[in-house]
N, C-alpha and C positions, 0 to 999 in steps of 0.2 A: 732208308737214309737216317731216320731218327735213331734207330738202334745203333748204327755205326757211329754216329756222333756221340751217343751216350757212352759206348765202349771207349771211344777215343778220349773223352773227358775224364772218365772214371777209372781207367786202368793204366798201369805202368808197364812198359816193356812190350807194347803191342807191336806186332809186325806191321810196319807201314805199308808194305806191298800188299798184304792181305786186306788191309782197310781200303786201299785204293781199288783193289779188285772188287770188293764188295760195293763200293760206290759206283763203279762202272756197271756192275751187274744190276744194281738198283735202277740206274738210268735206263739200261737196256730193257728191263722188265717193264718199266713205265712206257717206254717207246713202243715195244711190241704189243703191249696191252691196248694202247691207243690205236695202233694200226689195225689190230684185230677187231676192235669195236667199230671203227669207222668202216672197215671192209664189210663186216657183217651187217651194218646198218644200210650199206649201199647195195649189197648183192645178197643173193641166197648163199649160204655157207659153201664156199668153194674149197678146193684143195689148198689154195694159197692161205685162206683164212685158217684152215685146220693146221697148216704148217706153222703159221705165226703163233697160234694158240699153243701148240706143242712146244715151240721154242721158248715161249714165255714161261710155261710151267716148268720146263727143264731148267731154265736159268734160276727161277725162284727156288726150286728144289736144291740146286747147288749153293745158292746164297744161304738157305736155311742150314744146310750142313756145315758151311763155314762159320756161321754165327754160333752154332752149337759148339764147335771146337773152340771158338774164342771164349764163350761163356765157361766151358769146362776148364780152360787154361787159367781163367781169372775168377773162378767161382767164389773163392774165399773173400775176395775183395768186392767184386761187382754184383754178385747175385742178390744180396738183400736189397740194394738200391735199385737194381734192375726190376725186381718183382714189384717193388713199391711204385715204380714209374709206370707200370702196366696198368 
C-alpha cells in the first residue's frame, strides 16, 4: 500500500485503474495472509491452508510485476525518490 501511495504522489499520468487494482491486491494479500496464519495456528497445515498460502503468493507475485511496470514507466521521475524512501 505504501508503494502504491508513493507512486501516486510522485508520478504523473499513472493509470488510475492499475493503482486501484494494486490496492485491491494489497488488501487481498493481507486478508489471505491473516487467514493462512490463523488457520495454521488452529490446525495442522491442511489443504485449505496450503491453497490460501498459494493464493497469497500468487497475488503478491502479480502485484510485484505490476509495480515493476509502474516503476519502469516512471523511472526517470520516480526512481531516485523511490530508492531513497526504501
